[in-house]
Backbone as JSON, one array per atom type, in Angstrom:
{
  "sequence": "XXXXXXXXXXXXXXXXXXXXXXXXXXXXXXXXXXXXXXXXXXXXXXXXXXXXXXXXXXXXXXXXXXXXXXXXXXXXXXXXXXXXXXXXXXXXXXXXXXXXXXXXXXXXXXXXXXXXXXXXXXXXXXXXXXXXXXXXXXXXXXXXXXXXXXXXXXXXXXXXXXXXXXXXXXXXXXXXXXXXXXXXXXXXXXXXXXXXXXXXXXXXXXXXXXXXXXXXXXXXXXXXXXXXXXXXXXXXXXXXXXXXXXXXXXXXXXXXXXXXXXXXXXXXXXXXXXXXXXXXXXXXXXXXX",
  "N": [[-34.14, 132.21, -20.53], [-33.13, 130.11, -17.95], [-33.69, 128.42, -14.94], [-31.14, 127.21, -13.05], [-30.16, 126.26, -10.55], [-31.59, 127.17, -7.76], [-30.35, 130.1, -6.14], [-29.45, 130.49, -8.82], [-29.26, 131.41, -12.23], [-29.33, 130.63, -15.72], [-28.68, 132.49, -18.5], [-29.45, 132.82, -21.84], [-28.37, 134.43, -24.7], [-27.51, 136.53, -27.51], [-24.84, 136.66, -27.01], [-24.12, 134.25, -26.04], [-24.21, 131.81, -23.34], [-24.74, 132.9, -20.08], [-24.16, 132.95, -16.56], [-25.99, 133.93, -13.7], [-27.08, 135.47, -10.63], [-29.16, 137.17, -10.52], [-32.53, 138.24, -10.16], [-35.24, 136.99, -12.17], [-37.09, 138.97, -12.99], [-35.59, 141.21, -13.43], [-34.63, 141.17, -15.94], [-35.3, 142.61, -18.96], [-35.9, 141.71, -21.51], [-36.79, 139.1, -21.64], [-38.09, 136.23, -23.15], [-38.96, 133.72, -22.59], [-39.32, 131.45, -19.82], [-37.84, 128.87, -18.11], [-38.43, 126.7, -15.54], [-36.43, 125.24, -12.88], [-35.51, 121.78, -13.06], [-36.07, 119.29, -10.87], [-35.03, 116.21, -9.24], [-37.3, 115.31, -7.91], [-39.43, 115.96, -9.49], [-39.54, 114.29, -11.61], [-40.77, 111.49, -13.57], [-43.96, 109.95, -12.7], [-46.29, 111.74, -10.85], [-48.52, 110.59, -9.58], [-47.65, 108.02, -9.01], [-45.65, 108.5, -7.1], [-47.18, 109.67, -5.08], [-48.95, 107.57, -4.44], [-47.28, 105.78, -3.13], [-46.11, 107.24, -1.18], [-43.61, 108.59, -1.45], [-40.77, 110.66, -2.33], [-39.11, 110.61, -4.53], [-39.15, 109.02, -7.74], [-38.08, 106.23, -7.66], [-36.85, 102.94, -7.48], [-35.14, 100.35, -5.77], [-33.87, 97.08, -6.02], [-35.4, 93.73, -6.36], [-32.78, 92.07, -5.39], [-32.11, 88.66, -5.16], [-31.69, 86.27, -2.41], [-31.06, 87.93, -0.3], [-29.29, 89.84, -1.22], [-30.14, 92.36, -1.98], [-30.31, 94.01, 0.68], [-31.36, 94.44, 4.18], [-30.08, 96.75, 5.0], [-29.73, 98.17, 2.6], [-32.41, 98.55, 1.83], [-33.26, 100.11, 3.97], [-31.68, 102.44, 3.63], [-32.71, 103.39, 1.2], [-35.41, 103.95, 1.94], [-35.03, 105.9, 3.92], [-34.23, 107.99, 2.38], [-36.42, 108.77, 0.98], [-37.23, 107.05, -1.1], [-38.0, 103.82, -2.58], [-37.13, 100.61, -1.4], [-36.81, 97.13, -2.04], [-36.66, 94.22, -0.23], [-34.55, 91.43, -0.86], [-35.99, 88.63, -0.86], [-36.11, 86.18, -2.14], [-35.11, 82.8, -2.29], [-34.4, 82.61, 0.38], [-34.92, 81.28, 3.71], [-38.09, 80.89, 5.45], [-37.83, 81.69, 8.08], [-35.57, 83.35, 7.99], [-36.5, 85.39, 6.33], [-38.55, 86.42, 7.94], [-37.09, 87.39, 10.1], [-35.78, 89.58, 8.96], [-37.99, 91.1, 8.25], [-38.97, 91.89, 10.77], [-36.78, 93.35, 11.64], [-36.71, 95.5, 9.76], [-39.23, 96.68, 10.14], [-38.98, 97.6, 12.77], [-36.91, 99.41, 12.42], [-37.72, 101.24, 10.4], [-40.4, 101.91, 10.77], [-43.19, 103.68, 9.81], [-42.26, 104.38, 7.33], [-42.14, 103.9, 3.76], [-41.54, 100.65, 2.39], [-40.65, 97.46, 0.94], [-41.03, 93.88, 0.18], [-39.66, 91.17, -1.7], [-41.56, 88.95, -3.78], [-41.2, 86.04, -5.14], [-42.04, 83.91, -7.82], [-42.92, 80.53, -7.24], [-43.05, 77.95, -8.99], [-42.99, 75.17, -8.63], [-43.51, 74.8, -6.03], [-45.99, 75.63, -4.58], [-47.01, 75.76, -2.04], [-45.02, 76.93, -0.5], [-44.93, 79.47, -1.62], [-47.45, 80.41, -0.85], [-47.07, 80.36, 1.9], [-45.13, 82.34, 2.27], [-46.58, 84.6, 1.46], [-48.59, 84.56, 3.43], [-47.02, 85.1, 5.63], [-46.22, 87.73, 5.03], [-48.71, 89.02, 5.14], [-49.42, 88.59, 7.81], [-47.56, 90.19, 9.08], [-48.14, 92.68, 8.16], [-47.0, 93.67, 5.78], [-47.17, 95.76, 3.16], [-46.38, 96.12, 0.55], [-45.24, 94.41, -2.26], [-42.78, 93.15, -4.49], [-43.45, 91.54, -7.31], [-42.05, 88.9, -8.93], [-40.88, 86.97, -11.73], [-43.24, 85.69, -12.39], [-45.37, 83.84, -14.49], [-48.0, 83.44, -14.73], [-51.02, 84.36, -12.98], [-51.34, 83.54, -9.57], [-52.96, 81.7, -6.84], [-51.88, 82.5, -4.33], [-50.84, 85.03, -4.91], [-53.16, 86.43, -5.62], [-54.61, 86.29, -3.21], [-52.97, 87.81, -1.53], [-53.18, 90.33, -2.76], [-55.94, 91.09, -2.53], [-56.68, 90.81, 0.11], [-58.15, 92.29, 2.85], [-59.29, 94.37, 1.43], [-61.62, 97.04, 1.06], [-64.46, 99.3, 1.3], [-64.49, 102.85, 1.71], [-66.0, 105.55, 3.66], [-67.01, 107.13, 1.65], [-67.52, 105.42, -0.33], [-65.41, 104.68, -1.88], [-63.01, 102.38, -3.15], [-60.71, 100.81, -1.14], [-57.55, 99.52, -1.21], [-55.36, 97.82, 0.6], [-52.97, 96.4, 0.09], [-50.22, 96.47, -2.07], [-49.07, 95.51, -5.24], [-46.18, 95.5, -7.1], [-45.51, 94.67, -10.15], [-43.05, 92.84, -11.94], [-42.22, 92.49, -15.17], [-41.56, 91.03, -18.43], [-42.9, 90.26, -20.62], [-45.67, 90.75, -22.76], [-48.03, 89.26, -22.58], [-48.05, 88.44, -19.96], [-48.11, 90.87, -18.66], [-50.69, 91.7, -19.33], [-52.24, 90.07, -17.69], [-51.62, 91.05, -15.16], [-52.59, 93.65, -15.29], [-55.25, 93.18, -15.39], [-58.35, 92.5, -13.57], [-58.39, 90.29, -10.64], [-58.41, 86.77, -11.44], [-61.55, 85.15, -11.9], [-61.91, 82.43, -11.42], [-59.88, 81.77, -9.61], [-60.59, 83.45, -7.51], [-63.05, 82.28, -6.7], [-62.1, 79.83, -5.77], [-60.56, 80.63, -3.57], [-62.56, 81.64, -1.94], [-64.03, 79.3, -1.38], [-62.13, 77.95, 0.13], [-62.14, 79.49, 2.3], [-60.37, 81.62, 2.57], [-60.63, 84.19, 1.79], [-63.14, 86.79, 2.07], [-66.6, 87.07, 0.97], [-67.24, 89.69, 0.47], [-64.73, 90.85, 0.01], [-64.16, 89.46, -2.32], [-66.14, 90.48, -4.03], [-65.46, 93.22, -4.3], [-63.0, 92.93, -5.47], [-63.36, 92.69, -8.18], [-63.16, 95.16, -9.27], [-60.61, 96.17, -9.32], [-57.16, 96.25, -10.48], [-54.81, 93.5, -10.72], [-52.26, 94.46, -10.34], [-51.43, 97.78, -9.88], [-49.17, 99.04, -10.52], [-46.57, 98.48, -12.77], [-43.54, 97.11, -13.76], [-41.64, 97.36, -16.58], [-39.39, 95.13, -17.61], [-36.46, 95.3, -19.13], [-33.63, 94.11, -21.12], [-31.04, 93.05, -19.01], [-28.61, 92.79, -16.29], [-29.33, 90.62, -14.81], [-31.66, 87.86, -14.58], [-33.34, 87.57, -17.66], [-35.43, 88.29, -20.51], [-34.29, 89.21, -22.73], [-35.4, 91.54, -23.8], [-35.61, 94.56, -25.65], [-35.32, 97.83, -24.35], [-36.2, 100.1, -25.76], [-38.26, 99.18, -27.34], [-39.86, 97.74, -25.59], [-40.85, 99.4, -23.42], [-42.58, 101.45, -24.66], [-44.53, 99.68, -25.66], [-45.66, 98.56, -23.34], [-46.66, 100.89, -22.16], [-48.65, 101.58, -23.99], [-50.32, 99.41, -23.59], [-51.1, 99.86, -20.95], [-52.69, 102.19, -21.29], [-54.72, 101.08, -22.84], [-55.94, 99.29, -21.01], [-56.76, 100.99, -18.98], [-58.74, 102.41, -20.3], [-60.48, 100.33, -20.85], [-61.28, 99.21, -18.33], [-61.66, 101.35, -16.61], [-60.47, 102.01, -14.1], [-60.43, 103.19, -10.69], [-58.02, 103.79, -9.43], [-55.09, 105.02, -10.91], [-53.16, 103.4, -13.49], [-49.67, 102.61, -13.62], [-46.55, 102.58, -15.36], [-43.29, 101.53, -15.07], [-39.69, 101.44, -15.71], [-37.09, 99.04, -16.05], [-33.8, 97.58, -16.26], [-30.69, 97.71, -17.42], [-30.34, 100.35, -16.67], [-27.98, 102.27, -15.82], [-26.59, 104.62, -15.72], [-26.67, 108.25, -15.36], [-27.56, 109.33, -17.79], [-28.99, 107.21, -18.93], [-31.07, 106.97, -17.1], [-32.31, 109.45, -17.47], [-33.16, 109.12, -20.1], [-35.05, 107.08, -19.8], [-37.09, 108.35, -18.29], [-37.74, 110.36, -20.1], [-38.89, 108.88, -22.1], [-41.27, 108.25, -20.97], [-41.51, 106.75, -18.63], [-42.97, 105.97, -15.51], [-41.55, 105.57, -13.25], [-38.26, 104.46, -12.26], [-36.37, 101.43, -11.98], [-33.67, 99.9, -10.44], [-31.74, 96.99, -10.35], [-29.37, 95.61, -10.05]],
  "CA": [[-33.71, 132.15, -19.13], [-33.4, 128.82, -17.32], [-33.24, 128.32, -13.56], [-30.23, 126.07, -12.94], [-30.22, 125.78, -9.17], [-31.92, 128.41, -7.05], [-30.89, 131.21, -6.95], [-28.6, 130.71, -9.99], [-29.98, 131.32, -13.5], [-28.54, 130.66, -16.94], [-29.31, 133.38, -19.48], [-28.92, 132.63, -23.19], [-28.65, 135.52, -25.63], [-26.6, 136.53, -28.66], [-23.46, 136.54, -26.53], [-23.91, 132.92, -25.48], [-24.85, 131.53, -22.05], [-24.12, 133.52, -18.91], [-24.77, 132.57, -15.29], [-26.23, 135.09, -12.85], [-28.0, 135.26, -9.51], [-30.15, 138.23, -10.57], [-33.9, 137.76, -10.26], [-35.72, 137.03, -13.56], [-37.83, 140.17, -13.35], [-34.66, 142.28, -13.76], [-34.3, 141.1, -17.36], [-36.42, 143.23, -19.66], [-36.17, 141.13, -22.82], [-37.0, 137.65, -21.52], [-39.22, 135.72, -23.93], [-39.41, 132.45, -22.01], [-38.69, 131.09, -18.55], [-37.93, 127.43, -17.85], [-38.07, 126.46, -14.14], [-35.48, 124.17, -12.63], [-36.04, 120.41, -13.01], [-35.46, 118.57, -9.76], [-35.35, 114.78, -9.28], [-38.64, 115.07, -7.35], [-40.46, 116.25, -10.49], [-39.44, 113.3, -12.68], [-41.72, 110.38, -13.49], [-45.38, 110.21, -12.47], [-46.65, 112.18, -9.5], [-49.47, 109.66, -8.99], [-46.89, 106.91, -8.46], [-45.0, 108.97, -5.87], [-48.22, 109.87, -4.06], [-49.47, 106.27, -4.05], [-46.36, 105.09, -2.25], [-45.62, 108.13, -0.14], [-42.19, 108.84, -1.64], [-40.46, 111.93, -2.99], [-38.42, 110.36, -5.79], [-39.69, 107.83, -8.41], [-36.91, 105.36, -7.81], [-36.91, 101.69, -6.74], [-33.97, 99.48, -5.79], [-34.12, 95.7, -5.61], [-35.0, 93.05, -5.13], [-31.84, 91.01, -5.7], [-32.43, 87.51, -4.32], [-30.76, 85.79, -1.38], [-30.7, 89.01, 0.6], [-28.31, 90.76, -1.78], [-30.79, 93.63, -1.63], [-30.34, 93.74, 2.12], [-32.08, 95.37, 5.06], [-29.34, 98.02, 5.01], [-30.04, 98.87, 1.36], [-33.81, 98.96, 1.91], [-33.3, 101.2, 4.94], [-31.11, 103.63, 3.0], [-33.69, 103.88, 0.22], [-36.56, 104.53, 2.65], [-34.62, 107.12, 4.62], [-34.03, 109.03, 1.38], [-37.7, 108.97, 0.31], [-37.38, 106.17, -2.24], [-38.45, 102.5, -2.13], [-36.28, 99.45, -1.57], [-37.46, 95.84, -1.82], [-35.74, 93.22, 0.3], [-34.41, 90.26, -1.72], [-36.39, 87.46, -0.07], [-36.02, 84.96, -2.93], [-34.04, 81.87, -1.92], [-34.17, 82.59, 1.82], [-35.89, 80.53, 4.5], [-39.16, 81.67, 6.07], [-37.29, 82.26, 9.32], [-34.68, 84.45, 7.63], [-37.35, 86.48, 5.84], [-39.25, 87.02, 9.08], [-36.11, 88.14, 10.89], [-35.55, 90.86, 8.28], [-39.23, 91.87, 8.38], [-38.99, 92.48, 12.11], [-35.71, 94.35, 11.66], [-37.09, 96.68, 8.99], [-40.36, 97.33, 10.8], [-38.46, 98.31, 13.94], [-36.02, 100.49, 11.98], [-38.34, 102.22, 9.51], [-41.73, 102.33, 11.2], [-44.19, 103.91, 8.77], [-41.64, 104.7, 6.03], [-42.47, 102.85, 2.78], [-40.56, 99.66, 1.92], [-41.34, 96.24, 0.53], [-40.32, 92.61, 0.1], [-39.83, 90.44, -2.95], [-42.34, 87.72, -3.83], [-40.8, 85.37, -6.36], [-42.91, 82.78, -8.14], [-42.39, 79.19, -6.97], [-43.97, 77.11, -9.77], [-42.98, 73.78, -8.18], [-43.73, 74.78, -4.58], [-47.04, 76.62, -4.33], [-47.2, 75.87, -0.59], [-44.05, 77.91, 0.01], [-45.38, 80.78, -2.08], [-48.56, 80.79, 0.02], [-46.52, 80.59, 3.24], [-44.49, 83.66, 2.25], [-47.67, 85.58, 1.43], [-49.22, 84.59, 4.75], [-46.07, 85.8, 6.5], [-46.32, 89.16, 4.74], [-49.99, 89.5, 5.64], [-49.37, 88.58, 9.28], [-46.69, 91.29, 9.55], [-48.57, 93.96, 7.61], [-46.17, 94.14, 4.66], [-48.18, 96.24, 2.21], [-45.82, 96.24, -0.8], [-44.37, 93.33, -2.72], [-42.31, 93.15, -5.87], [-43.77, 90.22, -7.83], [-41.08, 88.62, -9.99], [-40.79, 85.65, -12.36], [-44.57, 85.09, -12.57], [-45.86, 83.67, -15.85], [-49.44, 83.51, -14.61], [-51.49, 84.76, -11.67], [-51.49, 82.39, -8.68], [-53.83, 81.95, -5.68], [-51.17, 83.26, -3.29], [-50.74, 86.42, -5.36], [-54.5, 87.01, -5.53], [-54.96, 86.45, -1.8], [-52.23, 88.96, -1.01], [-53.68, 91.58, -3.34], [-57.3, 91.52, -2.15], [-56.95, 90.68, 1.54], [-58.35, 93.57, 3.53], [-59.91, 95.37, 0.56], [-62.89, 97.5, 1.62], [-64.92, 100.61, 0.85], [-64.49, 103.86, 2.76], [-67.29, 106.19, 3.89], [-67.47, 107.73, 0.4], [-67.73, 104.37, -1.31], [-64.19, 104.43, -2.65], [-62.39, 101.1, -2.85], [-59.39, 100.94, -0.53], [-56.8, 98.27, -1.33], [-54.17, 98.03, 1.44], [-51.75, 95.72, -0.36], [-49.78, 96.88, -3.4], [-48.15, 94.66, -5.99], [-45.44, 96.09, -8.21], [-45.15, 93.5, -10.95], [-41.87, 92.98, -12.81], [-42.53, 91.61, -16.3], [-40.89, 91.27, -19.7], [-43.74, 89.77, -21.71], [-46.94, 91.47, -22.78], [-49.13, 88.4, -22.15], [-48.03, 88.46, -18.49], [-48.56, 92.21, -18.27], [-52.15, 91.73, -19.45], [-52.81, 89.42, -16.51], [-51.46, 91.92, -13.99], [-53.44, 94.83, -15.46], [-56.65, 92.73, -15.31], [-58.81, 92.12, -12.23], [-58.05, 88.91, -10.28], [-59.22, 85.79, -12.16], [-62.74, 84.7, -11.17], [-61.72, 81.04, -11.0], [-59.06, 81.77, -8.39], [-61.43, 84.07, -6.48], [-63.99, 81.27, -6.21], [-61.34, 78.84, -5.0], [-60.18, 81.23, -2.28], [-63.79, 81.7, -1.13], [-64.32, 77.94, -0.93], [-61.15, 77.59, 1.15], [-62.34, 80.46, 3.38], [-59.17, 82.45, 2.68], [-61.1, 85.57, 1.61], [-64.57, 86.93, 2.3], [-67.37, 87.37, -0.23], [-67.15, 91.13, 0.22], [-63.43, 91.06, -0.64], [-64.3, 88.93, -3.68], [-66.97, 91.41, -4.81], [-64.7, 94.43, -4.58], [-61.84, 92.59, -6.28], [-63.71, 92.81, -9.6], [-63.0, 96.55, -9.71], [-59.2, 96.59, -9.18], [-56.2, 95.43, -11.22], [-53.89, 92.75, -9.87], [-51.16, 95.37, -10.02], [-51.59, 99.13, -10.45], [-47.83, 99.44, -10.95], [-45.92, 97.41, -13.51], [-42.19, 97.44, -14.22], [-41.21, 96.72, -17.82], [-38.0, 94.73, -17.38], [-35.72, 95.11, -20.37], [-32.4, 93.34, -20.99], [-30.32, 93.52, -17.82], [-27.54, 91.93, -15.81], [-29.88, 89.46, -14.13], [-32.48, 87.04, -15.47], [-33.9, 88.48, -18.65], [-35.96, 87.74, -21.75], [-33.59, 89.92, -23.82], [-36.28, 92.54, -24.4], [-35.0, 95.9, -25.77], [-36.11, 98.85, -23.65], [-36.8, 101.03, -26.7], [-39.51, 98.6, -27.83], [-40.68, 97.21, -24.5], [-41.56, 100.42, -22.65], [-43.75, 101.98, -25.38], [-45.56, 98.64, -25.76], [-46.33, 98.47, -22.04], [-47.42, 102.13, -21.97], [-49.85, 101.46, -24.81], [-51.17, 98.43, -22.91], [-51.67, 100.57, -19.8], [-53.78, 103.04, -21.77], [-55.8, 100.19, -23.28], [-56.64, 98.71, -19.88], [-57.44, 102.07, -18.28], [-59.95, 102.7, -21.06], [-61.37, 99.17, -20.78], [-61.81, 98.92, -16.99], [-61.97, 102.59, -15.9], [-60.07, 101.85, -12.7], [-60.33, 104.41, -9.89], [-56.59, 104.03, -9.24], [-54.41, 105.04, -12.21], [-52.09, 102.44, -13.73], [-48.37, 103.22, -13.89], [-45.54, 101.69, -15.92], [-41.9, 101.95, -14.88], [-38.72, 100.74, -16.55], [-35.89, 98.46, -15.45], [-32.95, 96.88, -17.21], [-29.62, 98.48, -18.06], [-30.3, 101.76, -16.25], [-26.75, 102.29, -15.01], [-25.97, 105.94, -15.8], [-27.65, 109.34, -15.35], [-28.13, 109.49, -19.13], [-29.98, 106.15, -19.12], [-32.22, 107.33, -16.28], [-32.98, 110.56, -18.14], [-33.83, 108.57, -21.28], [-36.23, 106.33, -19.34], [-38.14, 109.31, -17.95], [-38.14, 111.06, -21.33], [-39.75, 107.95, -22.85], [-42.57, 108.17, -20.31], [-41.54, 105.87, -17.47], [-43.5, 106.58, -14.28], [-40.47, 105.41, -12.27], [-37.21, 103.55, -12.74], [-35.96, 100.41, -11.01], [-32.37, 99.29, -10.67], [-31.74, 95.75, -9.59], [-28.07, 94.95, -9.93]],
  "C": [[-34.09, 130.8, -18.54], [-32.84, 128.82, -15.91], [-32.4, 127.06, -13.42], [-30.33, 125.46, -11.56], [-30.38, 127.01, -8.29], [-30.79, 128.81, -6.1], [-30.06, 131.49, -8.2], [-29.41, 130.5, -11.27], [-28.98, 131.32, -14.64], [-29.31, 131.47, -17.97], [-28.65, 133.15, -20.83], [-29.35, 133.79, -24.06], [-27.65, 135.45, -26.78], [-25.15, 136.37, -28.26], [-23.16, 135.16, -25.95], [-24.66, 132.75, -24.17], [-24.05, 132.16, -20.93], [-24.87, 133.1, -17.65], [-24.87, 133.79, -14.39], [-27.13, 134.7, -11.69], [-29.05, 136.37, -9.44], [-31.54, 137.64, -10.76], [-34.4, 137.91, -11.7], [-36.39, 138.33, -13.95], [-36.91, 141.33, -13.72], [-34.29, 142.27, -15.24], [-35.5, 141.57, -18.17], [-36.79, 142.53, -20.96], [-36.36, 139.61, -22.76], [-38.24, 137.23, -22.3], [-39.77, 134.41, -23.37], [-38.65, 132.18, -20.73], [-38.92, 129.6, -18.3], [-37.52, 127.18, -16.4], [-37.1, 125.29, -14.01], [-36.19, 122.83, -12.59], [-35.31, 119.69, -11.88], [-35.81, 117.1, -9.87], [-36.76, 114.46, -8.77], [-39.75, 115.36, -8.34], [-40.44, 115.25, -11.64], [-40.51, 112.22, -12.5], [-43.15, 110.85, -13.27], [-45.65, 110.6, -11.02], [-47.57, 111.17, -8.82], [-48.78, 108.43, -8.42], [-46.24, 107.31, -7.14], [-46.02, 109.13, -4.75], [-48.73, 108.53, -3.54], [-48.58, 105.59, -3.01], [-45.7, 105.99, -1.2], [-44.14, 108.41, -0.23], [-42.0, 110.18, -2.35], [-39.86, 111.72, -4.38], [-38.91, 109.05, -6.42], [-38.61, 106.81, -8.72], [-37.04, 104.15, -6.91], [-35.58, 100.97, -6.85], [-34.36, 98.09, -5.32], [-35.04, 95.0, -6.6], [-34.09, 91.88, -5.5], [-31.98, 89.89, -4.68], [-31.34, 87.18, -3.31], [-30.24, 86.91, -0.48], [-29.63, 89.94, 0.08], [-28.84, 92.19, -1.68], [-31.15, 93.5, -0.16], [-31.21, 94.73, 2.89], [-31.4, 96.74, 5.07], [-29.66, 98.83, 3.76], [-31.48, 99.39, 1.38], [-33.96, 100.15, 2.86], [-32.79, 102.51, 4.34], [-32.07, 104.23, 1.99], [-34.84, 104.59, 0.92], [-36.2, 105.84, 3.33], [-34.37, 108.28, 3.68], [-35.24, 109.19, 0.46], [-37.78, 108.28, -1.05], [-37.85, 104.82, -1.71], [-37.39, 101.45, -2.4], [-37.09, 98.19, -1.29], [-36.43, 94.81, -1.39], [-35.74, 91.97, -0.59], [-34.71, 88.96, -0.99], [-36.26, 86.14, -0.82], [-34.85, 84.1, -2.5], [-33.74, 81.79, -0.44], [-35.25, 81.77, 2.53], [-36.95, 81.46, 5.07], [-38.65, 82.38, 7.32], [-36.39, 83.46, 9.04], [-35.47, 85.65, 7.12], [-38.02, 87.2, 7.0], [-38.31, 87.85, 9.94], [-35.87, 89.52, 10.27], [-36.81, 91.72, 8.28], [-39.25, 92.61, 9.71], [-37.96, 93.6, 12.2], [-36.14, 95.63, 10.96], [-38.28, 97.41, 9.6], [-39.9, 98.14, 12.01], [-37.63, 99.52, 13.54], [-36.77, 101.61, 11.27], [-39.72, 102.69, 9.95], [-42.67, 102.47, 10.03], [-43.59, 104.27, 7.41], [-41.89, 103.57, 5.04], [-41.29, 101.95, 2.42], [-41.34, 98.42, 1.53], [-40.44, 95.03, 0.52], [-40.6, 91.96, -1.25], [-40.75, 89.24, -2.76], [-42.03, 87.07, -5.16], [-41.66, 84.13, -6.58], [-42.2, 81.45, -7.86], [-43.28, 78.17, -7.69], [-44.05, 75.66, -9.3], [-43.19, 73.66, -6.67], [-44.74, 75.87, -4.21], [-47.28, 76.81, -2.83], [-46.24, 76.9, -0.01], [-44.47, 79.32, -0.39], [-46.51, 81.29, -1.19], [-48.06, 81.1, 1.43], [-45.84, 81.96, 3.33], [-45.54, 84.76, 2.25], [-48.34, 85.69, 2.79], [-48.34, 85.3, 5.76], [-46.16, 87.3, 6.29], [-47.62, 89.75, 5.29], [-49.99, 89.59, 7.16], [-48.58, 89.77, 9.82], [-47.08, 92.64, 8.94], [-47.65, 94.53, 6.56], [-47.1, 94.49, 3.51], [-47.64, 96.46, 0.79], [-44.97, 95.03, -1.12], [-43.97, 93.58, -4.17], [-42.48, 91.74, -6.39], [-42.9, 89.94, -9.04], [-41.19, 87.18, -10.47], [-42.15, 84.95, -12.51], [-44.89, 85.01, -14.07], [-47.38, 83.66, -15.89], [-49.81, 83.88, -13.18], [-51.76, 83.51, -10.82], [-52.42, 82.72, -7.52], [-53.15, 82.77, -4.58], [-51.1, 84.74, -3.64], [-52.1, 87.12, -5.23], [-54.89, 87.25, -4.08], [-54.24, 87.67, -1.2], [-52.86, 90.27, -1.49], [-55.01, 92.03, -2.74], [-57.6, 91.38, -0.66], [-57.05, 92.06, 2.18], [-58.96, 94.65, 2.68], [-61.29, 95.74, 1.11], [-63.26, 98.84, 1.0], [-64.87, 101.6, 2.01], [-65.87, 104.51, 2.85], [-67.87, 106.81, 2.62], [-67.73, 106.69, -0.68], [-66.55, 104.09, -2.2], [-63.56, 103.12, -2.2], [-60.97, 101.34, -2.33], [-58.71, 99.58, -0.57], [-55.48, 98.42, -0.58], [-52.88, 97.5, 0.84], [-51.44, 96.02, -1.82], [-48.83, 95.85, -4.0], [-47.5, 95.5, -7.08], [-44.88, 94.92, -9.02], [-43.95, 93.8, -11.84], [-42.03, 91.99, -13.96], [-41.73, 92.01, -17.54], [-41.78, 90.94, -20.89], [-45.14, 90.39, -21.61], [-48.09, 90.59, -22.32], [-49.2, 88.3, -20.63], [-48.52, 89.81, -17.99], [-50.08, 92.32, -18.35], [-52.82, 91.12, -18.23], [-52.73, 90.33, -15.29], [-52.32, 93.18, -14.09], [-54.93, 94.48, -15.41], [-57.05, 92.52, -13.86], [-58.41, 90.67, -11.92], [-58.96, 87.91, -10.99], [-60.36, 85.24, -11.31], [-62.57, 83.27, -10.64], [-60.92, 80.96, -9.71], [-59.83, 82.39, -7.23], [-62.37, 83.04, -5.86], [-63.29, 80.21, -5.37], [-60.97, 79.38, -3.63], [-61.39, 81.37, -1.36], [-64.1, 80.32, -0.55], [-63.38, 77.51, 0.2], [-61.18, 78.54, 2.34], [-61.08, 81.31, 3.64], [-59.48, 83.92, 2.43], [-62.6, 85.59, 1.87], [-65.28, 87.22, 0.97], [-67.34, 88.87, -0.56], [-65.82, 91.46, -0.45], [-63.49, 90.58, -2.09], [-65.09, 89.88, -4.57], [-66.17, 92.64, -5.23], [-63.51, 94.17, -5.5], [-62.1, 92.72, -7.78], [-63.39, 94.19, -10.16], [-61.56, 97.06, -9.6], [-58.31, 95.72, -10.06], [-55.37, 94.6, -10.24], [-52.71, 93.62, -9.44], [-51.42, 96.72, -10.67], [-50.27, 99.65, -10.98], [-47.13, 98.25, -11.59], [-44.58, 97.88, -14.03], [-41.89, 96.66, -15.49], [-39.72, 96.41, -17.68], [-37.32, 94.4, -18.7], [-34.45, 94.31, -20.09], [-31.53, 93.92, -19.87], [-29.24, 92.53, -17.42], [-28.03, 90.68, -15.12], [-30.63, 88.57, -15.09], [-33.24, 87.96, -16.41], [-34.45, 87.7, -19.84], [-35.38, 88.46, -22.96], [-34.48, 90.93, -24.53], [-35.57, 93.89, -24.49], [-35.9, 96.96, -25.15], [-36.84, 99.78, -24.62], [-38.1, 100.51, -27.29], [-40.44, 98.21, -26.7], [-41.49, 98.29, -23.79], [-42.74, 101.02, -23.41], [-44.88, 100.96, -25.51], [-46.36, 98.54, -24.47], [-47.14, 99.74, -21.75], [-48.71, 102.11, -22.78], [-50.84, 100.48, -24.17], [-51.84, 99.07, -21.69], [-52.85, 101.43, -20.21], [-54.99, 102.22, -22.21], [-56.62, 99.69, -22.1], [-57.32, 99.78, -19.02], [-58.75, 102.42, -18.98], [-60.97, 101.56, -20.91], [-62.05, 99.04, -19.43], [-62.17, 100.17, -16.19], [-61.66, 102.48, -14.4], [-60.06, 103.2, -11.98], [-58.86, 104.79, -9.7], [-55.9, 104.02, -10.61], [-53.33, 103.95, -12.3], [-50.79, 103.19, -14.04], [-47.42, 102.16, -14.44], [-44.17, 102.3, -15.7], [-40.98, 101.13, -15.76], [-37.55, 100.25, -15.72], [-35.08, 97.8, -16.54], [-31.93, 97.79, -17.87], [-29.59, 99.94, -17.69], [-29.13, 101.93, -15.28], [-26.04, 103.63, -15.02], [-27.05, 107.01, -15.7], [-28.32, 109.52, -16.71], [-29.21, 108.44, -19.4], [-31.24, 106.44, -18.31], [-33.01, 108.45, -16.94], [-33.75, 110.06, -19.37], [-35.11, 107.83, -20.9], [-37.39, 107.28, -19.02], [-38.65, 110.04, -19.19], [-39.07, 110.19, -22.18], [-41.12, 107.77, -22.2], [-42.66, 107.24, -19.13], [-42.05, 106.61, -16.24], [-42.45, 106.55, -13.17], [-39.41, 104.54, -12.9], [-36.83, 102.61, -11.61], [-34.58, 99.91, -11.4], [-32.26, 98.08, -9.78], [-30.38, 95.13, -9.38], [-26.93, 95.98, -9.96]]
}
């Protein structure tokens, strides 16, 4: 007996499959009962709880505003997460969309893209400062090959202990990576060298620096397989299990209070592909194009 969609049940016996709305207890020879699987039960519950969503689904963040305020709004209003495509836009344009989304969504979860600017670290820091000033608590970190001061400052700014001594980290990074050496950096605590530099520049406090030793740069990491956008041509069937094994390695090594989660992106364009991702162990799925 399998619950298809309450109150409809599918009963399989020697005569094949029959559909009925009779309650399960009316069947005297039932040997097993499989409850209905809803989209809200897919993926990792800890990921959904961490971000206050019902469904483990992310959209974005296509650059130049292709993942628009309208798309982010639609995702948030349906208990999913959208990330605004801030890459390639001016600071003024990004701020305009921040104000728009804050006014529209209030406390509903949403985020903005933070794309690595290897030849313009000042801009990267300016975008982070903008996010901090406006209380943007989720960023999708893309195209990073190494951890940068701007990324570290965003992650640990405002970190503190609650009355029970638990570490509270207000700002969440969802890292999008294709290479295991980059994933290792995001699953590790912030680099000590960068921490010391931020202290010297008075961009973080010593208390924030102390607590930063006990958290990963990113508790959520998206394994980005071959896709329609920029890609390292990584096959999902090999990439996701590798990243899941890495997650388990780092949880055992650092014993983080917050659980690590690994999601999958790249080529998820059909219901069958989404089902396959969850069956392989993805905590969530991300579609970007």
